[in-house]
DOKE-90011 format. One line per 3 residues: number of its first residue (from 1); their letters; for each residue x, y, z of N, C-alpha, C. Coordinates in steps of 0.02 Angstrom, whole numbers, plus 50000, padded with zeros to 5 digits. Atoms other than C-alpha are relative to their C-alpha. Layout:
! residues N
NUM> a> X,Y,Z,X,Y,Z,X,Y,Z  ...
***
This chain:
! residues 304
1> mtq> 50052,49958,49969,51304,49059,49849,49997,49986,50074  50003,50009,49928,51297,49087,50036,49929,49985,50022  50067,50015,49973,51154,49033,50147,49957,50062,50001
4> gqs> 50038,49938,49997,51102,49215,50169,49974,50021,49932  50021,49980,50067,51097,49244,49982,49946,49953,49972  50048,50047,50027,50994,49087,49948,49932,50005,50035
7> llc> 50062,49994,49962,50863,49127,50081,49961,50061,49978  50043,49944,50019,50718,49234,50024,49980,50040,50062  50018,49959,49943,50676,49381,50135,49929,49985,50023
10> sdl> 50068,50017,49981,50492,49330,50131,49998,49935,50040  49997,50063,49962,50535,49154,50190,50027,50011,50070  49972,49985,49934,50641,49223,50331,49948,50034,50044
13> sks> 50051,49964,49962,50502,49341,50385,49947,49952,50027  50051,50048,49977,50376,49199,50392,50028,49951,50051  49972,50051,49956,50494,49078,50477,50009,50025,50072
16> vge> 49991,49973,49932,50523,49195,50625,49934,50027,50028  50065,49980,49976,50338,49236,50638,49989,50075,50001  50010,49927,50001,50348,49421,50593,49928,50015,49982
19> plf> 50070,49983,50015,50171,49493,50601,49994,50043,49937  50015,49958,50058,50092,49573,50449,49976,50069,50021  50033,49937,49983,49996,49708,50540,50051,50052,50024
22> gta> 49955,49945,49981,50076,49878,50568,50059,50007,49954  49943,49998,50047,50187,49864,50413,49986,50038,49936  50016,49962,50061,50099,49971,50282,50036,50067,50002
25> pqt> 49968,49934,50002,50205,50122,50231,49948,50055,50000  50050,49946,49996,50112,50280,50278,49998,50039,49935  50010,49968,50066,50042,50351,50116,49931,50029,49998
28> etw> 50066,49968,50007,49902,50475,50085,49986,50021,49928  50010,49979,50070,49930,50522,49903,50036,49950,49955  49972,50049,50046,49958,50398,49762,50001,50028,49930
31> lll> 49994,49982,50070,50021,50438,49588,50018,49936,49963  49991,50063,50036,50003,50289,49472,50007,50016,49926  49985,49982,50070,50084,50311,49302,50013,49937,49959
34> eyp> 49989,50059,50043,50069,50181,49165,50066,50007,49964  49935,50004,50034,50239,50131,49100,50008,49926,49980  50007,50070,50020,50222,49971,48997,50066,49966,49979
37> fsy> 49934,50030,50014,50405,49918,49001,50027,49969,50064  49971,50030,49941,50519,49825,49119,50024,50054,50048  49980,49953,49948,50565,49908,49284,50070,49982,50025
40> gak> 49937,50010,49965,50736,49932,49360,49987,49998,50074  50007,50002,49927,50769,49919,49546,49970,50066,50025  50029,49934,49986,50732,50106,49555,49959,50019,49938
43> ale> 50040,50000,50061,50587,50107,49434,49997,50067,49965  50005,49935,50032,50562,50292,49402,50067,50025,49976  49934,49974,50017,50744,50341,49406,50032,49964,49941
46> esd> 49969,50040,50053,50795,50200,49289,49956,49993,49939  50044,50003,50058,50649,50223,49169,50028,50044,49944  49981,49958,50057,50665,50304,48997,49961,50064,49997
49> lsd> 50034,49935,49998,50555,50449,49047,50052,50056,49999  49952,49944,50006,50637,50617,49011,50018,50027,50069  49979,49968,49937,50735,50705,49147,49952,50055,50021
52> rik> 50048,49947,49984,50609,50846,49135,49939,49971,50036  50058,50032,49968,50465,50729,49179,50019,49975,50069  49978,50027,49935,50563,50646,49319,50006,50057,50051
55> shl> 49991,49943,49955,50608,50815,49394,49933,50030,50020  50066,49972,49987,50429,50876,49379,49962,49957,50051  50035,50044,49954,50358,50723,49466,50031,50002,50070
58> aav> 49967,49993,49934,50487,50740,49605,49978,50065,50034  50021,49935,49972,50439,50923,49629,49928,49998,50023  50071,50005,49983,50253,50883,49630,49991,49965,50067
61> qkf> 50008,50039,49939,50274,50757,49770,50018,50039,50063  49978,49962,49941,50352,50887,49884,49943,50038,50033  50056,49963,49969,50185,50976,49912,49939,49955,50010
64> lpy> 50055,50046,49989,50075,50820,49920,50012,49962,50066  49991,50034,49935,50044,50735,50089,50017,49926,49992  49977,50070,50000,50139,50571,50112,49990,49968,49931
67> prl> 50011,50024,50068,50155,50538,49925,50037,49934,49986  49966,50058,50028,50200,50377,49836,49986,49996,49926  50007,50007,50073,50231,50367,49649,50021,49930,49980
70> vli> 49983,50066,50024,50225,50196,49569,49985,49997,49925  50012,50014,50070,50237,50140,49390,49956,49938,49995  50048,50056,50006,50099,50022,49332,49999,49976,49928
73> kks> 50005,50029,50067,50073,49907,49184,49956,49938,50002  50035,50063,50008,49975,49760,49118,50052,49947,49981  49953,50054,50015,50050,49594,49065,50042,50013,49938
76> sed> 49964,49990,50063,50096,49643,48888,50019,50073,49991  49978,49931,50014,50187,49796,48825,49952,50030,49948  50052,49969,50041,50041,49895,48757,50013,50075,49997
79> igk> 49984,49929,50005,50099,50065,48695,49959,50033,49944  50039,49972,50056,49969,50092,48560,49937,50034,50022  50061,49968,49975,49840,50178,48669,50018,50058,50046
82> aid> 49987,49946,49953,49821,50321,48791,50037,49974,50061  49963,50017,49939,49932,50322,48945,49954,50012,50059  50043,49993,49941,49833,50290,49104,50040,50031,50057
85> ffl> 49970,49968,49942,49871,50400,49253,49946,50009,50052  50048,49997,49945,49782,50387,49420,50029,50042,50057  49984,49964,49938,49783,50501,49571,49951,49977,50053
88> aft> 50044,50022,49946,49716,50433,49734,50018,50036,50064  49992,49967,49936,49691,50522,49899,49965,49957,50052  50024,50052,49956,49671,50402,50044,49988,50024,50071
91> ner> 50020,49977,49933,49608,50506,50189,49952,49951,50031  50043,50050,49967,49520,50399,50319,49926,50014,49989  50070,49983,50004,49356,50493,50308,49974,50008,49929
94> qqr> 50022,49987,50069,49354,50530,50123,50055,49977,49952  49952,50025,50048,49438,50440,49980,49979,50022,49930  50013,49979,50069,49453,50499,49801,50049,49967,49953
97> lyh> 49958,50030,50052,49519,50415,49645,49984,50034,49934  50008,49966,50065,49546,50512,49484,50036,49960,49946  49971,50036,50057,49584,50439,49313,50008,50049,49942
100> lel> 49985,49958,50057,49669,50536,49174,50028,49957,49944  49970,50033,50058,49710,50476,48999,50044,50050,49964  49951,49955,50031,49867,50554,48927,50019,49975,49932
103> ssy> 49976,50020,50067,49919,50555,48746,50076,49997,49998  49927,50003,49994,50101,50581,48798,50019,50015,50072  49977,49987,49932,50202,50589,48958,50010,50075,50012
106> del> 49991,49928,49992,50232,50774,48926,49937,50034,50028  50061,49971,49974,50050,50806,48971,49999,50003,50076  49994,49996,49927,50098,50774,49152,50020,50069,50023
109> ldv> 49977,49932,49983,50177,50946,49149,49943,50049,50007  50057,49955,49999,50005,51024,49127,49946,49980,50050  50049,50022,49951,49912,50927,49262,50000,50047,50060
112> dfq> 50007,49954,49943,49847,51045,49397,49992,49958,50064  50002,50044,49941,49892,50938,49548,49967,50034,50060  50032,49964,49944,49834,51073,49668,49925,49994,49998
115> syr> 50072,50006,50007,49658,51063,49600,49976,49931,50022  50018,50068,49980,49654,50875,49625,50006,49992,50076  49991,50004,49927,49722,50891,49802,49942,50035,50035
118> aas> 50053,49961,49968,49588,51021,49842,49930,49975,49983  50064,50027,50022,49449,50916,49763,49958,50054,49966  50034,49946,50036,49405,51061,49650,49945,49973,49955
121> plv> 50052,50020,50047,49242,51051,49552,50025,49996,49928  49973,49999,50067,49349,51083,49399,50026,49932,49977  49973,50065,50018,49418,50905,49406,49952,49943,50019
124> qdk> 50047,50050,49978,49262,50816,49465,49984,49949,49946  50015,50046,50054,49235,50739,49293,50052,49945,49993  49947,50051,50003,49396,50640,49318,49994,49948,50055
127> lqp> 50010,50048,49947,49331,50549,49471,49981,49932,49972  50015,50069,50021,49327,50360,49450,49968,49962,50057  50034,50035,49946,49201,50260,49550,50027,49930,50013
130> epv> 49976,50068,49993,49283,50091,49521,50069,49998,50032  49935,50003,49966,49432,50034,49627,50056,49981,49953  49940,50022,50034,49609,50000,49571,50039,49956,50048
133> flv> 49962,50047,49960,49714,49855,49634,50072,49995,49973  49930,50003,50020,49904,49852,49631,50033,49938,50029  49960,50057,49978,50013,49698,49639,50072,50014,49982
136> ctn> 49929,49987,50014,50199,49730,49657,50032,49938,49970  49967,50055,50035,50293,49622,49532,50072,50017,49980  49934,49974,50020,50458,49716,49525,50056,49956,50026
139> gkr> 49948,50047,49980,50583,49574,49532,50069,50030,50002  49934,49967,49997,50729,49692,49501,50010,50033,50068  49994,49971,49933,50691,49777,49667,50010,49946,50052
142> drc> 49991,50057,49956,50672,49611,49756,49969,49939,49966  50024,50059,50036,50653,49436,49688,49935,49971,50029  50062,50024,49971,50511,49397,49810,49939,50030,49965
145> cak> 50056,49966,50032,50402,49523,49719,49982,49966,49934  50013,50037,50062,50420,49426,49556,49976,49930,50017  50016,50070,49984,50413,49253,49636,49929,49993,50027
148> fgl> 50066,50005,49969,50255,49287,49736,49949,50049,49971  50045,49951,50028,50184,49441,49652,49971,49981,49933  50024,50018,50067,50173,49377,49474,49945,49947,50002
151> ply> 50056,50048,49996,50069,49222,49518,49936,50031,50027  50059,49967,49973,49952,49332,49620,49968,50043,49946  50027,49958,50054,49934,49455,49476,49965,49958,49947
154> eai> 50030,50043,50052,49901,49316,49351,49935,49969,50024  50061,50032,49974,49770,49240,49466,49941,50049,50002  50056,49953,49991,49668,49400,49486,49990,50048,49941
157> sgy> 50006,49952,50055,49701,49500,49327,49943,49982,49953  50056,50019,50043,49574,49399,49228,49933,50011,50033  50062,49991,49962,49445,49424,49365,49975,50072,49992
160> mpa> 50017,49930,50010,49449,49614,49352,50054,50032,49957  49943,49980,50043,49561,49651,49202,50011,50075,49996  49992,49928,50005,49527,49838,49197,50026,50030,50064
163> avw> 49985,49970,49935,49558,49864,49382,50066,49977,50030  49941,50029,49969,49710,49755,49420,50062,50017,49959  49938,49979,50032,49885,49818,49381,50060,49970,50035
166> qss> 49934,50011,49972,50062,49761,49404,50029,50068,50019  49971,49936,49980,50162,49893,49495,50073,49992,50020  49934,49997,49971,50335,49945,49546,49994,49998,50076
169> hvg> 49995,50009,49928,50386,49949,49729,49944,50035,50038  50050,49971,49957,50245,49977,49855,50021,49997,50073  49975,50004,49932,50347,49938,50011,49987,49933,50033
172> ghr> 50008,50063,49964,50379,49777,50106,50008,49939,49956  49989,50059,50043,50456,49650,49986,49990,49935,50038  50002,50062,49962,50465,49523,50126,49930,49977,50016
175> fag> 50070,50020,49990,50275,49519,50132,49966,49981,49934  50028,50020,50065,50252,49473,49948,49964,49933,50006  50029,49953,50045,50132,49443,49868,49958,50054,50032
178> nlv> 50033,49941,49973,50075,49617,49909,49944,50024,49954  50056,49972,50037,49909,49691,49857,49978,50064,50035  50024,49936,49974,49856,49873,49878,49933,50015,49968
181> clp> 50068,49985,50024,49672,49920,49863,49988,50075,50006  50012,49928,50002,49635,50098,49810,49928,50014,49977  49968,49941,49970,49564,50224,49844,50011,49999,50075
184> hgi> 49994,50000,49927,49564,50171,50028,50073,49992,50023  49931,50011,49978,49749,50126,50030,50006,49942,50048  49998,50060,49958,49721,49954,50107,50056,49955,49975
187> yyg> 49944,50044,50016,49878,49846,50111,49986,49929,50024  50000,50070,49981,49876,49657,50109,50068,49969,49981  49937,50034,50014,50025,49539,50110,49994,49925,50008
190> rip> 49997,50074,49999,50071,49355,50091,49936,49968,49974  50063,50026,50026,49916,49325,49986,50015,49942,49952  49994,50055,50048,49914,49152,49905,49958,50017,49938
193> peq> 50037,49983,50061,49858,49167,49723,49926,49979,50002  50069,50025,49999,49702,49063,49757,49955,50040,50046  50039,49959,49955,49648,49189,49890,49990,50072,49974
196> gmr> 50001,49932,50026,49667,49343,49781,49930,50026,49986  50068,49978,50016,49487,49350,49718,49959,50011,50063  50035,49991,49936,49423,49329,49895,50016,50067,50032
199> vid> 49980,49936,49972,49522,49480,49953,49969,50058,49960  50030,49948,50042,49462,49584,49805,49926,50006,50013  50072,49998,49987,49281,49535,49835,49985,50032,50067
202> ayr> 50010,49971,49934,49297,49581,50018,50006,50076,49996  49992,49928,50006,49362,49754,49973,49942,50032,49963  50057,49972,50037,49225,49782,49846,49937,50001,50042
205> nrs> 50056,50001,49953,49102,49737,49984,50015,50040,50063  49980,49956,49946,49192,49860,50099,50010,49962,50065  49985,50043,49943,49258,49726,50215,50075,49987,50003
208> iil> 49929,50014,49987,49428,49685,50291,50010,49926,50015  49980,50068,49982,49509,49512,50294,50064,50005,50040  49943,49989,49955,49625,49514,50444,50058,49951,49988
211> eyy> 49949,50051,50010,49720,49357,50393,50059,50025,49960  49947,49975,50043,49820,49451,50261,50010,50075,50007  50003,49927,49993,49797,49628,50326,50066,50029,50027
214> rgr> 49941,49964,49977,49952,49739,50337,49981,50067,50033  50020,49937,49970,49861,49900,50375,49972,50049,49950  50029,49946,50040,49780,50057,50312,50052,50055,49994
217> acy> 49941,49958,50012,49909,50172,50233,49993,50070,50028  50006,49932,49973,49836,50334,50299,50017,50002,50074  49980,50005,49930,49879,50274,50475,50075,49991,50007
220> tpa> 49932,50018,49983,50049,50267,50556,50002,49925,50016  49997,50071,49982,50113,50090,50591,49970,49985,50068  50029,50012,49934,50065,50106,50775,49924,50004,49997
223> qqa> 50073,49995,50008,49889,50163,50727,49972,49939,49964  50020,50060,50035,49878,50018,50606,49995,49941,50047  50001,50054,49951,49921,49899,50747,49939,50007,50046
226> gey> 50059,49988,49958,49786,49979,50856,49936,49978,49965  50060,50020,50038,49656,49956,50719,49995,49925,49995  50000,50073,50006,49708,49775,50694,49977,49967,50065
229> ylr> 50019,50029,49936,49695,49734,50878,49926,50012,50016  50070,49984,49987,49527,49822,50890,49953,49957,49958  50042,50042,50043,49455,49728,50741,50002,49927,50025
232> tht> 49995,50068,49973,49520,49565,50816,49957,49994,50063  50037,50001,49937,49442,49609,50984,49924,50002,49990  50072,49989,50010,49272,49662,50917,49969,49957,49946
235> gis> 50027,50037,50057,49256,49556,50761,49972,50045,49946  50024,49953,50050,49216,49713,50661,50042,49993,49937  49964,50006,50064,49263,49683,50478,49980,50055,49951
238> dld> 50024,49947,50044,49165,49827,50399,50054,50054,49993  49946,49952,50014,49291,49944,50317,49986,50069,50028  50018,49931,49982,49196,50103,50362,49973,50006,50071
241> elh> 50033,49999,49935,49137,50057,50537,50041,50035,50054  49957,49972,49948,49288,50118,50637,50035,50063,49975  49964,49938,50016,49363,50293,50641,50046,50018,50057
244> lve> 49951,49977,49951,49518,50353,50730,49984,50071,50019  50022,49934,49979,49465,50503,50834,50051,50034,50046  49951,49969,49955,49612,50530,50952,50064,49959,50002
247> tqs> 49935,50032,49993,49798,50493,50962,50040,50038,50052  49954,49970,49951,49912,50524,51110,50065,49961,49999  49934,50031,49995,50097,50490,51104,50024,50007,50071
250> lda> 49981,49998,49930,50143,50444,51282,50075,50006,50009  49928,49991,50007,50327,50425,51241,50019,49969,49933  49978,50023,50066,50432,50361,51096,49972,49932,49981
253> dhw> 50021,50068,50013,50364,50184,51114,49931,49982,50028  50066,50013,49972,50192,50202,51193,49949,50051,49973  50052,49957,50026,50030,50271,51122,49933,49981,50030
256> mfv> 50070,50011,49984,49848,50289,51168,49958,50022,49940  50043,49984,50057,49721,50282,51027,49927,49991,50020  50072,50006,49991,49534,50310,51029,49968,49992,49932
259> fqn> 50039,50012,50060,49428,50234,50892,49926,50004,50019  50072,49995,49989,49241,50260,50874,49963,49963,49945  50039,50035,50051,49113,50152,50787,49942,50044,49976
262> glg> 50053,49961,50030,48962,50208,50688,49945,50021,50047  50051,49984,49950,48851,50211,50842,50026,50047,50054  49972,49954,49951,48968,50325,50938,50037,49967,50058
265> kky> 49964,50035,49947,49043,50191,51049,50075,50009,49990  49928,49987,50005,49226,50226,51089,50040,49943,50031  49954,50051,49977,49370,50107,51112,50068,50033,50013
268> hlr> 49937,49969,49979,49526,50161,51206,50054,49945,50002  49947,50050,50004,49685,50064,51164,50067,50029,50019  49932,49983,49985,49860,50071,51233,50046,49952,49962
271> ihr> 49956,50040,50043,49995,50011,51112,50072,50013,50019  49929,49996,49983,50177,49974,51151,50041,49973,49942  49954,50023,50052,50319,49957,51027,50065,49975,50032
274> els> 49934,50023,49980,50474,49852,51054,50035,49970,49940  49963,50029,50055,50611,49787,50943,49998,49924,50004  50003,50072,50003,50605,49607,50887,50064,49969,50026
277> dfd> 49940,50037,49979,50724,49476,50955,50031,49963,49942  49971,50030,50060,50760,49424,50776,50022,50055,49952  49976,49954,50052,50852,49509,50633,49974,49976,49933
280> ifd> 50025,50016,50067,50781,49517,50457,50033,50045,49950  49977,49955,50053,50856,49579,50296,49939,50024,49962  50059,49969,50032,50735,49698,50214,49993,49979,49928
283> scn> 50002,50016,50071,50780,49644,50039,50046,49941,49985  49958,50054,50024,50847,49489,49953,50063,50026,49967  49942,49970,50033,50966,49607,49863,50055,50019,50048
286> tpe> 49950,49980,49950,51054,49653,50025,49996,49955,50061  50007,50047,49943,51056,49496,50135,50051,50013,50054  49950,49985,49949,51210,49561,50225,49977,50054,50048
289> krs> 50025,49946,49958,51108,49705,50297,49937,49976,50036  50056,50025,49960,50997,49641,50437,49985,50050,50056  50018,49956,49945,50902,49736,50569,49940,49972,50038
292> qqs> 50059,50017,49961,50777,49713,50708,49940,50039,49974  50061,49969,50024,50597,49757,50669,49956,50024,50058  50047,49975,49949,50466,49857,50764,49941,49953,50006
295> lye> 50058,50042,49986,50334,49748,50845,49954,50038,50047  50049,49962,49962,50174,49819,50918,49956,49954,50041  50039,50042,49955,50086,49745,51069,49943,50041,50030
298> lqd> 50057,49970,49968,49916,49782,51140,50008,49994,50076  49993,50001,49927,49931,49831,51324,49932,50001,50034  50064,49992,49966,49751,49877,51362,49949,50023,49949
301> ike> 50055,49976,50041,49583,49904,51281,49939,50008,50044  50060,49986,49961,49430,49985,51361,49947,50031,49955  50056,49973,50038,49259,50035,51298,49965,50054,50040
304> s> 50038,49948,49966,49158,50190,51337,49942,50023,49955
***
């Protein structure tokens, strides 16, 4: 085994000091489908779901904004009950989480996704007030997800057993253990198992813990960096206190963002992107493929 193959991508990321913030994949629509079996590297494609279902789910995602479909499961293979299916919409101003119970995967063919996207009164009875938490444990996609994700899942699943799920790929193996909080689409990474309940409690209290914060998925990576720097600057941890009200792209690597707090105070930030001076392999499965990463720096912040 070569040195590159023995080194975990998460260890490499930490060793070079790669920041967590600004790394959440932009996602506004989540489709969470219970599939209580083992996952392949490409979970949906390699699953035993019928080609008809796979094609349908692929077609559905084409008209949903920034979609991400993940397979979810609990610890044991439990196939003797209804199949859980969640739809989450993670707009910054309004978040919605729907829960459907399916008797078979074929029922996905009859789901009116347009009604859910439009928040139709016809589907209001499917709204779920309680959050859902995803921990990526897909070791076939990357061994870091199993090595760091499984202990995190085991540490928090007993705390909120109905709300915590193992999931297939959510993006960013090198930041495992990853935790996604829905319906807001809050990404955390590098969470030690003993800190998992603290992060969950913070989210339930509508608060952000910056130590493990990767970003809010409804934002672009540059916007995520702006929010991170602003929260660091102001000490604001309240999840709902800040709203992005303006974005200006100055050029390919410079942006101006305006955030506003609940009292109407505005914060003007200038963010610059540059490539890292280090190379990282994105996955333990492909250590021969390394690339520089985007890093975001705060150039200026003003209040008005």
